[in-house]
C-alpha positions as CSV (number, residue, x, y, z in Angstrom):
1,M,-23.2,0.9,11.2
2,H,-22.1,-2.8,11.0
3,F,-19.7,-3.6,8.2
4,A,-19.1,-7.2,7.1
5,F,-17.6,-8.7,3.9
6,T,-19.9,-10.2,1.4
7,D,-19.3,-13.9,0.6
8,E,-17.3,-13.0,-2.5
9,Q,-15.2,-10.5,-0.6
10,A,-14.5,-13.1,2.2
11,M,-13.5,-15.6,-0.5
12,I,-11.1,-13.0,-2.0
13,A,-9.6,-12.4,1.4
14,E,-9.1,-16.1,2.1
15,T,-7.6,-16.6,-1.3
16,A,-5.2,-13.7,-1.0
17,R,-4.1,-14.7,2.5
18,G,-3.5,-18.2,1.4
19,F,-1.5,-17.1,-1.7
20,F,0.8,-14.8,0.2
21,A,1.3,-17.2,3.1
22,G,2.6,-19.9,0.7
23,A,4.6,-17.7,-1.6
24,A,5.8,-14.5,0.1
25,T,8.3,-16.1,2.5
26,S,10.8,-14.1,4.4
27,E,13.6,-15.6,2.4
28,R,12.1,-14.6,-0.9
29,T,11.4,-11.1,0.4
30,R,14.9,-10.6,1.5
31,A,16.2,-11.9,-1.8
32,A,13.9,-9.5,-3.6
33,M,15.2,-6.6,-1.5
34,A,18.7,-7.1,-3.1
35,G,17.2,-7.4,-6.6
36,G,15.3,-4.2,-7.2
37,G,12.6,-4.7,-4.6
38,I,10.5,-7.0,-6.7
39,D,10.0,-10.8,-6.5
40,R,9.4,-11.4,-10.2
41,A,8.1,-14.9,-9.7
42,L,5.6,-13.7,-7.0
43,W,4.5,-10.9,-9.3
44,T,3.9,-13.2,-12.2
45,A,1.8,-15.5,-10.1
46,F,0.0,-12.6,-8.4
47,A,-0.9,-10.8,-11.6
48,G,-1.1,-13.7,-14.1
49,E,-2.2,-16.8,-12.4
50,M,-4.2,-15.2,-9.6
51,G,-5.4,-12.2,-11.5
52,L,-5.1,-9.9,-8.5
53,A,-3.2,-7.0,-10.1
54,G,-6.3,-6.0,-11.9
55,V,-8.7,-6.5,-9.0
56,A,-10.0,-2.9,-9.1
57,L,-9.4,-2.2,-12.8
58,P,-12.3,-2.2,-15.2
59,E,-13.4,-5.6,-16.6
60,A,-13.5,-4.1,-20.1
61,Y,-9.8,-3.5,-20.0
62,G,-8.6,-6.8,-18.6
63,G,-9.3,-6.2,-14.9
64,S,-11.8,-7.9,-12.5
65,G,-14.1,-4.8,-12.3
66,L,-14.3,-5.0,-8.5
67,G,-14.0,-2.1,-6.1
68,M,-11.7,-0.4,-3.6
69,V,-12.9,-2.7,-0.8
70,E,-11.6,-5.7,-2.8
71,A,-8.3,-3.9,-3.6
72,A,-7.9,-3.0,0.1
73,I,-8.5,-6.7,1.0
74,V,-5.6,-7.7,-1.3
75,A,-3.4,-4.9,-0.1
76,E,-4.0,-5.9,3.5
77,A,-3.0,-9.5,2.7
78,A,0.1,-8.3,0.9
79,G,1.0,-6.1,3.8
80,A,0.8,-8.9,6.3
81,L,3.8,-10.5,4.6
82,V,5.6,-7.3,3.5
83,A,5.4,-8.6,0.0
84,A,7.9,-7.2,-2.5
85,L,5.4,-6.3,-5.2
86,P,4.6,-3.2,-7.3
87,F,0.9,-3.6,-6.6
88,L,0.6,-0.1,-5.1
89,A,2.6,1.7,-7.8
90,S,1.3,-0.1,-10.9
91,S,-2.3,-1.0,-10.1
92,L,-3.5,1.4,-7.5
93,L,-1.6,4.6,-8.4
94,A,-0.8,4.5,-12.1
95,G,-3.6,2.1,-13.1
96,S,-6.3,4.1,-11.3
97,A,-5.1,7.3,-12.8
98,I,-5.3,5.9,-16.4
99,A,-8.7,4.3,-15.7
100,A,-10.2,7.5,-14.3
101,G,-8.5,10.1,-16.6
102,G,-7.5,8.3,-19.7
103,S,-9.1,8.3,-23.1
104,E,-10.7,5.1,-24.5
105,T,-7.6,4.6,-26.6
106,Q,-5.3,5.0,-23.6
107,R,-7.3,2.6,-21.5
108,E,-7.3,0.0,-24.2
109,T,-3.5,0.5,-24.7
110,Y,-2.3,0.5,-21.1
111,L,-4.7,-1.1,-18.7
112,P,-4.7,-4.7,-20.0
113,A,-0.9,-4.9,-19.7
114,I,-1.1,-3.4,-16.2
115,A,-3.9,-5.8,-15.1
116,S,-1.9,-8.8,-16.4
117,G,1.3,-7.6,-14.9
118,T,3.2,-7.8,-18.2
119,R,3.9,-4.1,-17.9
120,I,4.7,-2.4,-14.6
121,A,3.7,1.2,-14.2
122,S,4.5,3.8,-11.5
123,F,3.3,7.2,-10.4
124,V,5.2,10.3,-9.6
125,E,4.3,13.8,-8.6
126,M,7.0,16.2,-9.8
127,G,7.9,19.7,-8.7
128,A,8.9,22.6,-10.9
129,S,12.4,21.0,-11.2
130,G,11.0,18.3,-13.4
131,E,11.9,15.4,-11.1
132,G,10.2,13.4,-8.5
133,L,10.3,10.1,-6.6
134,A,8.4,7.0,-7.9
135,P,7.8,3.8,-5.9
136,H,9.2,0.8,-7.8
137,G,10.3,3.3,-10.4
138,A,13.5,1.4,-11.3
139,V,11.5,-1.6,-12.6
140,A,8.7,0.4,-14.2
141,D,8.0,0.3,-17.9
142,L,5.9,3.4,-18.0
143,F,5.1,6.3,-15.7
144,V,2.0,8.4,-14.9
145,V,3.4,11.8,-14.0
146,A,1.7,14.7,-12.3
147,I,3.4,18.0,-13.1
148,G,2.4,21.6,-13.4
149,G,-1.3,21.0,-13.0
150,G,-1.3,18.3,-15.6
151,V,-1.1,14.5,-15.6
152,V,0.7,12.6,-18.4
153,I,1.8,9.2,-19.4
154,V,5.4,8.7,-20.4
155,D,7.4,5.6,-21.4
156,A,10.2,4.7,-19.1
157,A,12.6,4.7,-22.0
158,D,12.0,8.4,-22.5
159,V,12.9,9.6,-19.0
160,A,15.9,9.4,-16.8
161,V,15.4,7.0,-13.9
162,E,17.9,6.7,-11.0
163,A,17.4,3.9,-8.4
164,L,17.9,5.2,-4.8
165,P,18.8,3.5,-1.6
166,T,15.7,3.6,0.6
167,M,14.7,2.5,4.1
168,D,12.1,0.1,2.8
169,A,13.9,-2.0,0.2
170,T,10.7,-4.0,-0.5
171,R,9.2,-0.9,-2.1
172,P,12.2,1.1,-3.3
173,L,12.0,4.6,-4.7
174,A,13.6,5.9,-7.9
175,R,14.3,9.5,-8.9
176,V,12.6,10.3,-12.2
177,R,13.5,13.2,-14.4
178,L,11.0,14.1,-17.1
179,G,13.2,16.3,-19.4
180,S,11.8,16.6,-23.0
181,A,10.1,13.2,-23.0
182,A,7.2,12.5,-25.3
183,I,4.0,12.7,-23.3
184,E,0.3,11.6,-23.5
185,P,-1.9,13.9,-21.4
186,L,-4.7,12.5,-19.1
187,D,-7.7,14.4,-17.8
188,P,-5.8,15.7,-14.7
189,V,-8.6,16.2,-12.2
190,P,-10.1,12.7,-12.1
191,A,-6.7,11.0,-12.7
192,L,-5.0,12.7,-9.8
193,R,-8.0,12.3,-7.5
194,A,-8.2,8.6,-8.3
195,A,-4.5,8.0,-7.8
196,R,-4.2,9.9,-4.5
197,S,-7.3,8.5,-2.9
198,R,-6.9,4.9,-4.0
199,G,-3.2,5.0,-3.3
200,A,-3.8,6.3,0.2
201,V,-6.3,3.7,1.1
202,A,-4.1,1.0,-0.3
203,L,-1.3,2.2,1.9
204,A,-3.6,2.3,4.9
205,A,-4.8,-1.3,4.1
206,D,-1.1,-2.4,3.7
207,S,-0.5,-0.9,7.1
208,L,-3.4,-2.7,8.6
209,G,-2.2,-6.0,7.4
210,G,1.3,-5.4,8.7
211,A,0.1,-4.3,12.1
212,Q,-2.2,-7.3,12.5
213,A,0.7,-9.6,11.5
214,L,2.9,-8.0,14.1
215,L,0.3,-8.4,16.8
216,D,-0.2,-12.1,15.9
217,R,3.5,-12.8,15.9
218,T,4.1,-10.9,19.1
219,V,1.3,-12.7,20.9
220,A,2.7,-16.1,19.8
221,F,6.1,-15.0,21.0
222,A,4.8,-13.8,24.4
223,Q,3.1,-17.2,24.9
224,D,6.3,-19.1,24.2
225,R,9.0,-16.9,25.7
226,V,9.5,-17.8,29.4
227,Q,11.1,-15.5,32.0
228,F,11.2,-16.1,35.8
229,G,9.4,-19.4,35.2
230,R,6.4,-17.8,33.4
231,P,5.5,-16.9,29.8
232,I,6.1,-13.2,29.4
233,G,2.5,-12.9,28.1
234,S,1.3,-13.4,31.7
235,F,2.9,-10.2,32.9
236,Q,0.5,-7.3,33.2
237,A,2.8,-4.8,31.4
238,V,3.1,-7.0,28.4
239,K,-0.7,-7.6,28.4
240,H,-1.3,-3.9,28.4
241,R,1.0,-3.3,25.4
242,L,-0.6,-6.1,23.4
243,A,-4.1,-4.8,24.3
244,D,-3.1,-1.3,23.1
245,M,-1.9,-2.8,19.8
246,M,-5.2,-4.7,19.4
247,V,-7.3,-1.6,20.0
248,A,-5.3,0.6,17.6
249,I,-5.6,-2.1,14.9
250,E,-9.4,-2.5,15.3
251,Q,-9.8,1.2,15.0
252,A,-7.6,1.3,12.0
253,R,-9.6,-1.5,10.4
254,S,-12.8,0.5,10.7
255,A,-11.1,3.5,9.2
256,V,-9.6,1.6,6.3
257,Y,-12.9,-0.1,5.2
258,W,-14.9,3.1,5.8
259,A,-12.6,4.8,3.3
260,A,-12.7,1.9,0.8
261,C,-16.5,1.9,1.0
262,A,-16.7,5.6,0.6
263,I,-14.7,5.4,-2.6
264,D,-16.9,2.6,-4.0
265,E,-20.1,4.4,-3.1
266,G,-19.0,7.9,-4.2
267,S,-19.8,9.2,-0.7
268,P,-19.6,12.9,-0.1
269,D,-17.4,12.0,2.9
270,V,-14.8,10.3,0.7
271,A,-12.0,12.9,1.3
272,L,-12.6,12.9,5.1
273,A,-12.6,9.1,5.1
274,V,-9.4,8.7,3.0
275,H,-7.4,11.3,5.0
276,S,-8.6,9.7,8.3
277,A,-7.7,6.1,7.2
278,K,-4.2,7.1,5.9
279,A,-3.3,9.0,9.1
280,F,-4.8,6.5,11.6
281,A,-3.6,3.2,10.0
282,C,-0.1,4.4,9.3
283,D,0.3,5.6,12.8
284,A,-1.1,2.4,14.2
285,Y,1.3,0.4,12.1
286,F,4.4,2.4,13.2
287,D,3.4,2.1,16.9
288,C,2.8,-1.6,16.6
289,A,6.1,-2.1,14.8
290,A,8.0,-0.3,17.6
291,A,6.1,-2.2,20.3
292,A,6.7,-5.6,18.6
293,I,10.5,-5.0,18.5
294,Q,10.5,-4.0,22.1
295,L,8.4,-6.9,23.2
296,H,10.6,-9.4,21.4
297,G,13.5,-8.3,23.5
298,G,17.1,-8.8,22.3
299,I,16.1,-10.9,19.3
300,G,13.8,-8.2,18.1
301,F,16.7,-5.8,17.8
302,T,18.6,-8.0,15.4
303,W,18.4,-7.4,11.6
304,E,17.9,-11.2,11.1
305,H,14.4,-10.8,12.8
306,D,11.5,-10.0,10.5
307,A,10.2,-7.3,12.8
308,H,12.6,-5.0,11.0
309,L,11.0,-5.6,7.7
310,F,7.7,-4.5,9.1
311,F,9.2,-1.5,10.9
312,K,10.8,-0.2,7.7
313,R,7.6,-0.7,5.7
314,A,5.7,1.1,8.5
315,Q,8.0,4.1,8.3
316,A,7.8,4.2,4.5
317,N,4.0,4.0,4.6
318,R,3.9,7.0,6.9
319,T,5.8,9.2,4.4
320,L,4.5,8.1,1.0
321,L,1.5,10.2,-0.3
322,G,1.6,12.5,2.7
323,T,2.5,12.1,6.4
324,P,-0.1,11.4,9.1
325,D,0.3,15.0,10.3
326,Q,-0.5,16.3,6.8
327,H,-3.6,14.1,6.6
328,R,-4.8,15.2,10.0
329,E,-4.4,18.8,8.9
330,A,-6.5,17.9,5.9
331,V,-9.2,16.4,8.2
332,A,-9.2,19.5,10.3
333,A,-9.6,21.7,7.2
334,L,-12.5,19.6,6.1
335,M,-14.2,19.8,9.5
336,L,-13.9,23.5,10.0
337,P,-16.8,24.5,7.7
338,R,-19.0,21.9,9.4
339,A,-18.2,23.4,12.8
340,A,-18.9,27.0,11.6
């Protein structure tokens, strides 16, 4: 099957790439890392002026009413610049859960503020201890919490939130303790399904964008860097590494947009597609990040080089919402009945 963006999707992709290229600079990202992992000015422009925070939220509640393909396009563009935004936590995790499992009153109360970016939400799955880790939790105004078979909304003022040092400071984690907070229950099955599937595809798309950016930057470096009187890109070993990166990225691209389409179309293969995309794209990102650092030589090993921003995001993407190994095990479990 041949997949191609519609004219509207291509326009969204071009708009998102142009927005991030002009606004999500390395300097701003590094400044945001020291300030809670969020570039407030970028978030205001992203959610308010551009209207991208609500791209996949229902139009009746302030969103654009588009689908997971469009959300993946935006996540890919954000990932290409390692943008320090709570798009994943607020829109794709918490927002999707409320849209899928909330009452009419809850949707009217929370979704317009999430879509406009005036309130930041996060999502956390808690164990029996009553605590869990939430991406961008330290800057969240409210939480969607999965605990004990239920899913609830709680106000950030009613829970204990502890910011934690994390590898990827562009998407920091916070420890959230529920305690005796006032809660609003959601319908747990659709809420949890929406958050997990859309969040996983958003992470996969973010990984795709980062991996492609690393390949583009490394190719440019290999064309400019000269050793023994020749650009290093002319050496066979370097060509092979770059070709391996390209193949992995194109395979990841197919997996990401298969999963996004499966969600939008309500395909019976949606679980298989989502698990496959999360595993493949996150592995591809990590491998490309490691290869990019190595191919950049000495400069690639310095913290001042942006390759490390990508490497840390790649490692974080691999662990959030399940590791690649866990998703491959899920794929295997889904395939066993078909093989019987």
